[in-house]
C-alpha positions as a printed Julia matrix, in Angstrom:
460×3 Matrix{Float64}:
 -42.55   14.42  -42.74
 -40.1    15.96  -45.11
 -41.36   16.05  -48.48
 -38.47   17.67  -49.9
 -34.6    16.68  -50.01
 -32.69   18.67  -47.41
 -30.01   18.75  -49.83
 -31.5    20.23  -52.73
 -27.94   21.49  -54.51
 -26.28   17.88  -54.63
 -24.91   16.17  -57.91
 -28.09   14.07  -59.06
 -26.78   10.61  -59.34
 -26.66    9.44  -63.18
 -29.51    7.51  -64.96
 -27.68    4.72  -67.26
 -28.8     1.47  -66.22
 -31.13   -0.5   -68.5
 -33.42   -3.85  -67.83
 -30.16   -6.07  -68.13
 -28.39   -4.19  -65.54
 -31.54   -5.19  -63.41
 -31.75   -8.6   -63.85
 -27.98   -8.76  -63.51
 -28.65   -6.93  -60.07
 -31.53   -9.44  -58.97
 -29.07  -12.74  -60.0
 -25.96  -11.18  -58.33
 -27.94  -10.3   -55.57
 -29.54  -13.45  -54.64
 -27.6   -16.18  -55.69
 -25.21  -17.55  -53.43
 -23.56  -20.61  -51.65
 -26.96  -21.53  -49.93
 -28.09  -23.0   -53.59
 -24.94  -25.14  -53.76
 -25.63  -26.13  -49.95
 -28.81  -26.43  -49.18
 -30.44  -29.29  -51.04
 -28.88  -31.16  -48.4
 -30.36  -29.73  -45.69
 -33.52  -30.23  -47.57
 -32.96  -33.96  -48.3
 -32.02  -34.29  -44.76
 -35.42  -32.23  -43.57
 -38.21  -33.5   -46.21
 -36.54  -36.97  -47.1
 -38.38  -36.9   -50.21
 -37.44  -35.87  -54.43
 -40.95  -34.56  -55.25
 -40.99  -32.85  -51.9
 -37.78  -31.11  -52.09
 -38.67  -29.7   -55.55
 -41.91  -28.51  -54.27
 -40.6   -26.55  -51.63
 -38.44  -25.45  -54.32
 -41.42  -24.03  -56.53
 -43.23  -23.03  -53.3
 -40.27  -20.76  -52.23
 -40.29  -19.09  -55.77
 -43.86  -18.24  -55.69
 -43.52  -16.73  -51.91
 -41.07  -14.71  -53.72
 -42.85  -13.94  -56.44
 -45.57  -12.42  -54.16
 -43.17  -10.36  -52.74
 -41.58   -9.12  -56.19
 -45.12   -8.06  -57.08
 -46.06   -6.49  -53.8
 -42.79   -4.37  -53.88
 -43.14   -3.56  -57.38
 -45.78   -1.52  -56.98
 -43.77    0.15  -54.39
 -40.78    0.89  -56.65
 -42.5     2.12  -59.59
 -44.51    4.68  -57.77
 -41.72    5.99  -55.41
 -38.38    5.1   -57.86
 -35.92    6.18  -55.49
 -32.47    5.6   -53.87
 -32.24    4.02  -51.02
 -34.88    0.95  -50.89
 -36.81   -0.05  -48.23
 -36.18    3.52  -46.23
 -38.06    5.27  -49.1
 -41.15    2.95  -48.79
 -41.15    2.91  -44.91
 -40.43    6.46  -44.81
 -43.12    7.75  -47.13
 -45.91    5.42  -45.16
 -45.17    6.03  -41.92
 -42.79    9.08  -41.62
 -39.57    9.59  -40.34
 -39.17    7.82  -37.22
 -40.19    4.75  -38.84
 -37.95    5.5   -41.79
 -35.52    5.93  -39.75
 -35.39    2.54  -38.04
 -35.59    0.82  -41.29
 -32.9     2.39  -43.29
 -30.5     1.93  -40.58
 -31.62   -1.65  -39.81
 -31.15   -2.06  -43.26
 -27.82   -0.59  -43.68
 -26.28   -2.62  -40.88
 -27.62   -5.73  -41.66
 -26.08   -4.91  -45.48
 -22.76   -3.78  -43.83
 -22.57   -6.86  -41.64
 -23.72   -9.16  -44.58
 -20.77   -7.37  -46.47
 -17.9    -8.6   -43.82
 -19.54  -11.75  -43.47
 -19.44  -12.78  -47.46
 -16.12  -11.03  -47.6
 -14.73  -13.37  -45.03
 -16.58  -16.4   -46.8
 -14.85  -15.4   -50.14
 -11.55  -15.92  -48.37
 -12.56  -19.28  -47.33
 -13.44  -20.35  -51.19
 -10.29  -18.71  -52.11
  -8.28  -20.8   -49.66
  -9.36  -23.96  -51.06
  -8.11  -23.1   -54.5
  -4.95  -21.51  -53.16
  -3.99  -22.67  -49.47
  -1.12  -20.23  -49.0
  -4.14  -17.86  -48.68
  -5.59  -19.58  -45.59
  -3.57  -17.72  -42.86
  -4.58  -14.44  -44.1
  -8.23  -14.29  -44.28
  -9.09  -11.21  -42.36
  -6.45   -9.38  -44.47
  -7.89  -11.26  -47.58
 -11.39  -10.36  -46.6
 -10.43   -6.63  -46.19
  -8.54   -6.37  -49.72
 -11.77   -7.7   -51.44
 -13.61   -4.74  -50.19
 -10.91   -2.32  -50.87
 -10.51   -3.72  -54.21
 -14.35   -3.57  -55.64
 -14.71   -0.32  -53.39
 -12.2     0.74  -55.53
 -13.89   -0.25  -59.03
 -17.14    1.55  -57.98
 -15.13    4.77  -56.36
 -14.13    5.31  -60.41
 -17.94    5.37  -61.41
 -21.13    3.65  -61.71
 -20.39    2.47  -65.41
 -17.75    0.26  -64.16
 -19.69   -1.31  -61.22
 -22.55   -1.85  -63.49
 -20.42   -3.47  -65.57
 -18.48   -5.83  -62.93
 -22.26   -6.94  -61.94
 -23.54   -8.06  -65.4
 -20.14   -9.51  -66.28
 -19.93  -11.7   -62.47
 -23.62  -12.74  -63.16
 -22.88  -13.94  -66.3
 -20.1   -16.21  -65.78
 -22.0   -17.49  -63.0
 -25.12  -18.22  -65.16
 -22.79  -20.39  -67.72
 -20.94  -22.08  -65.14
 -24.25  -23.3   -63.35
 -25.9   -23.9   -66.17
 -22.78  -26.01  -67.33
 -23.27  -28.29  -64.12
 -27.01  -28.58  -64.77
 -26.57  -29.87  -68.4
 -23.5   -32.28  -67.06
 -25.93  -33.67  -64.14
 -28.91  -34.42  -66.91
 -26.59  -35.96  -69.52
 -25.39  -38.34  -66.66
 -26.82  -41.84  -66.25
 -29.36  -40.79  -63.38
 -29.45  -43.02  -60.03
 -32.37  -44.16  -58.23
 -33.77  -42.43  -54.89
 -33.62  -45.05  -52.7
 -35.42  -44.94  -49.19
 -36.73  -41.97  -47.29
 -34.34  -40.3   -44.87
 -35.41  -41.84  -41.12
 -36.65  -39.2   -38.94
 -37.4   -36.78  -41.81
 -40.98  -35.17  -42.98
 -41.59  -38.44  -45.4
 -41.12  -40.55  -42.28
 -42.96  -38.56  -39.73
 -46.82  -38.83  -38.9
 -48.83  -36.72  -40.76
 -50.17  -33.17  -39.09
 -47.53  -34.4   -36.07
 -45.23  -31.44  -34.36
 -42.03  -32.9   -35.61
 -43.53  -33.27  -39.08
 -44.14  -29.36  -38.73
 -40.85  -28.34  -37.69
 -39.07  -30.28  -40.3
 -41.13  -28.38  -42.7
 -40.54  -25.08  -41.04
 -36.75  -25.61  -41.48
 -36.96  -26.43  -44.73
 -39.42  -23.14  -46.22
 -37.07  -21.1   -43.97
 -33.81  -22.05  -45.75
 -35.62  -21.85  -49.17
 -36.57  -18.4   -48.45
 -33.19  -17.28  -47.17
 -31.75  -18.69  -50.52
 -34.51  -16.56  -52.4
 -33.74  -13.77  -50.38
 -31.92  -10.78  -52.38
 -34.73  -10.77  -55.18
 -35.16   -6.64  -54.65
 -31.53   -5.89  -54.97
 -32.23   -3.48  -58.17
 -34.84   -0.56  -55.95
 -31.62    0.7   -54.16
 -30.27    1.9   -57.42
 -34.14    3.39  -58.7
 -32.78    6.46  -59.49
 -30.25    5.22  -61.96
 -32.47    3.61  -63.86
 -32.93    5.14  -67.3
 -36.89    4.21  -67.33
 -37.69    3.16  -63.51
 -41.16    2.84  -63.54
 -41.0     0.22  -66.29
 -37.62   -1.31  -65.69
 -37.92   -1.87  -62.02
 -41.18   -4.26  -61.76
 -39.67   -6.04  -65.01
 -36.4    -6.6   -63.16
 -37.64   -7.63  -59.72
 -40.57  -10.06  -61.34
 -38.43  -11.14  -64.15
 -35.44  -11.84  -62.12
 -37.76  -13.73  -59.65
 -38.94  -15.81  -61.94
 -35.39  -16.75  -63.46
 -34.13  -17.62  -60.16
 -36.88  -19.94  -59.48
 -36.08  -21.79  -62.46
 -32.8   -22.28  -61.88
 -33.06  -23.11  -58.31
 -35.7   -25.61  -59.28
 -33.38  -27.02  -62.21
 -30.26  -27.22  -60.07
 -32.29  -29.12  -57.36
 -33.32  -31.64  -59.94
 -29.92  -31.94  -61.58
 -28.14  -32.74  -57.95
 -31.04  -35.34  -56.84
 -30.54  -36.89  -60.39
 -27.17  -38.19  -59.72
 -26.91  -38.12  -55.69
 -28.99  -41.05  -53.86
 -31.04  -39.21  -51.1
 -29.39  -40.41  -48.37
 -25.87  -38.96  -49.8
 -27.68  -36.3   -50.57
 -28.84  -35.43  -46.71
 -25.38  -35.8   -45.43
 -23.7   -33.55  -47.95
 -22.36  -30.27  -46.59
 -21.89  -29.02  -50.24
 -24.32  -31.36  -52.47
 -23.0   -29.56  -55.73
 -19.31  -30.41  -55.1
 -20.34  -34.0   -54.68
 -22.54  -33.76  -58.16
 -19.83  -32.4   -59.87
 -17.14  -34.91  -58.79
 -19.69  -37.49  -60.13
 -20.39  -35.87  -63.35
 -16.84  -34.56  -64.3
 -14.39  -36.26  -62.24
 -11.78  -34.15  -63.16
 -12.34  -30.44  -62.18
 -15.81  -31.2   -60.96
 -14.95  -29.89  -57.34
 -12.7   -27.39  -58.52
 -15.5   -25.76  -60.85
 -18.03  -25.71  -57.92
 -15.47  -23.87  -55.65
 -14.84  -21.39  -58.4
 -18.78  -20.81  -58.96
 -18.98  -20.26  -54.99
 -16.21  -17.73  -55.14
 -17.94  -15.97  -57.82
 -20.94  -15.76  -56.07
 -19.45  -14.33  -52.8
 -17.82  -12.14  -54.82
 -21.25  -11.01  -56.75
 -22.54  -10.5   -53.71
 -20.18   -8.07  -52.48
 -20.13   -6.4   -55.38
 -23.89   -5.95  -55.15
 -23.8    -4.66  -51.48
 -21.42   -2.11  -52.33
 -23.92   -0.7   -54.68
 -26.9    -0.95  -52.42
 -25.68    0.16  -49.01
 -24.01    3.34  -49.85
 -27.31    4.2   -51.63
 -28.93    3.8   -47.99
 -26.73    6.27  -46.35
 -27.24    8.52  -49.58
 -31.15    8.72  -49.17
 -30.94    9.09  -45.65
 -28.18   11.82  -45.71
 -30.65   13.38  -48.16
 -33.21   13.82  -45.8
 -31.53   15.12  -43.34
 -31.27   12.14  -41.02
 -27.17   11.69  -41.4
 -24.52   14.12  -42.64
 -25.35   16.05  -45.76
 -21.77   14.56  -47.29
 -23.37   11.04  -47.51
 -25.52   12.75  -50.34
 -22.66   13.73  -52.28
 -22.17   11.76  -55.43
 -19.38   12.13  -57.46
 -19.37   12.88  -61.64
 -19.13    9.39  -61.99
 -22.1     8.88  -60.32
 -20.61    7.18  -56.82
 -21.58    8.49  -53.71
 -18.22    8.22  -52.57
 -18.5     9.33  -48.59
 -21.53    6.97  -48.28
 -19.55    4.24  -50.3
 -16.34    4.95  -48.08
 -18.79    4.61  -44.76
 -20.2     1.58  -45.56
 -16.59   -0.19  -46.52
 -15.24    1.1   -43.34
 -17.68    0.03  -41.54
 -17.62   -4.28  -42.9
 -13.88   -3.14  -42.66
 -13.88   -2.72  -38.67
 -16.75   -5.19  -38.48
 -13.99   -7.76  -40.05
 -11.0    -6.49  -38.06
 -13.13   -7.01  -34.63
 -14.63  -10.27  -35.34
 -18.17   -8.99  -34.17
 -19.94   -9.16  -37.68
 -20.98  -12.74  -36.26
 -22.8   -11.64  -33.44
 -24.66   -8.84  -35.8
 -25.46  -11.4   -38.49
 -27.38  -13.64  -35.93
 -29.75  -10.5   -35.69
 -29.66   -9.57  -39.04
 -32.96  -11.86  -40.01
 -34.58  -10.81  -36.81
 -34.43   -7.13  -37.98
 -34.68   -7.62  -41.68
 -37.65   -9.89  -40.85
 -38.96   -6.69  -39.26
 -38.01   -4.19  -42.16
 -39.86   -6.64  -44.81
 -42.85   -6.62  -42.41
 -42.86   -2.11  -42.49
 -42.77   -2.38  -46.36
 -45.36   -5.07  -46.41
 -47.9    -3.23  -44.8
 -46.61   -0.08  -46.19
 -48.01   -1.27  -49.61
 -51.76   -1.33  -47.48
 -51.25    2.21  -45.8
 -50.38    3.69  -49.01
 -53.22    2.56  -51.03
 -55.36    3.93  -48.24
 -54.02    7.01  -47.71
 -52.42    7.95  -51.25
 -54.99    6.26  -53.29
 -54.96    9.18  -56.04
 -50.9     8.31  -56.11
 -49.76    7.3   -59.58
 -48.95    3.7   -59.54
 -47.21    2.45  -63.32
 -47.24   -0.71  -61.64
 -50.21   -2.02  -59.53
 -49.58   -5.12  -57.19
 -51.23   -8.22  -58.63
 -53.69  -10.08  -57.16
 -53.8    -7.03  -54.5
 -54.81   -7.34  -51.36
 -54.37  -11.26  -51.15
 -51.08  -11.63  -52.65
 -49.81   -8.94  -50.2
 -51.59  -10.18  -47.63
 -50.03  -13.4   -47.81
 -46.53  -12.45  -47.94
 -47.44  -10.11  -45.13
 -48.58  -13.12  -43.31
 -45.66  -15.3   -43.81
 -43.15  -12.7   -42.5
 -45.03  -12.42  -39.28
 -45.16  -16.44  -39.11
 -41.8   -16.69  -39.93
 -40.89  -13.61  -37.13
 -42.93  -15.75  -34.55
 -40.85  -19.33  -35.47
 -37.48  -17.12  -35.12
 -38.11  -15.26  -32.27
 -39.51  -18.96  -30.65
 -36.08  -20.63  -31.89
 -33.62  -18.18  -30.77
 -35.5   -15.36  -28.1
 -31.69  -13.95  -27.44
 -31.54  -12.13  -30.58
 -35.12  -10.7   -30.7
 -34.03   -9.22  -27.29
 -30.79   -7.49  -28.76
 -33.18   -6.67  -32.11
 -34.84   -4.77  -29.62
 -32.7    -2.89  -27.54
 -30.79   -1.87  -30.92
 -33.98   -0.76  -32.28
 -34.58    1.11  -29.55
 -31.43    2.73  -29.56
 -32.2     4.02  -33.31
 -35.28    5.14  -31.83
 -33.4     7.4   -29.31
 -30.92    8.47  -31.81
 -33.8     9.51  -34.39
 -35.19   11.86  -31.4
 -31.71   13.15  -30.81
 -31.42   14.2   -34.63
 -35.1    15.6   -34.78
 -34.74   17.71  -32.02
 -31.1    19.1   -33.63
 -33.02   19.27  -36.83
 -35.64   21.48  -35.37
 -33.22   23.81  -33.35
 -31.32   24.25  -36.72
 -34.99   25.33  -38.39
 -35.3    27.7   -35.93
 -32.06   29.4   -35.72
 -32.42   29.64  -39.24
 -35.85   31.49  -38.73
 -34.29   33.91  -36.23
 -31.64   34.62  -38.86
 -33.66   35.41  -41.55
 -36.06   37.82  -39.29
 -32.89   39.32  -38.01
 -31.99   40.11  -41.52
 -34.87   41.82  -42.74
């Protein structure tokens, strides 16, 4: 295993980020259109208001268990690169290579998909933009990339600003729903978990559908780990940002669902593709739907902004360790890994222009579940292999908390493969190709090391 950077002379990342940015990053990297859309999905699957709220609480608790486990790794190894760093430390270069590139591919595909989603909401507000969806998505990536190109300070300011605006708008919608007269919940939804026989296969399927939707909506709570080296006090800030941000998300998600349930009958909610917009039309007849559209647009722009911060740091870490071009480890005076940013943005733009990102997004769930499994397993491995390594934060409730989230990921992966085996096969092929690529890179590095050693001997 490589223990030192393969690029020792590169400019270091700038340590200018505090707890406020970490919390904003959790918010901006997690809150998306899902929370505005999925209350209807859960209503159709569960058919009971109390069950809906319970599942959002359970999803928050599960995310919180993951947060306390990952916080141990984040505080122990405060390096740029995210999951790649932990997998490489626990399992070596080969697994780290697979996890790092898998994570980067997922982030890049998400960048393309989310940018295209932003143009959909932009088209709702400005119909003239509808025929130019791909061009609009490219311009969004180019525009935000230009801001990050200038430096980390402006990129972090954009993250905080957008997160605050989204939070205020969501609180406005929640307050309006609780101020408005409530409506009766109405009867349970037919063919939902509320009406199916207890412990039946159909009820279990409905519950699994609801839980998977909730967990996807919580995904992103780990966002600050990618910028660990840019935190002013990572051993203290990262656990506080990850755990505190996850708690904030849980409270917000439960409040949004309670607010929507208060103003929409259950049958209406179950049939709504965008319940937040329907609720806004009820409580804010003038401009309510537009408010939700603006919130939706800002959330996806916030996700684009977050990915443009995260994905380049993965390439930076991989390049710095000699598993990609060393140029990716270069950092500008403003603190931006510009080559890594350019490669990530260009890859996302290529996916948009070719239309292939939809196929990659279909694989993202499988690959990312494997990443989760590798990282939670790393907590156990490093506890056993390196017990003396300083741990400024130790996972609360270990090994039970980490064991629960690891078991949950395994079960969700099994369910995902059973539902979509084709994506599992393609993911296995892609990971196999990455393994072959790592073998080729490793051989090149060994040959390069031998040549350098021979040159030194000749010089003597």
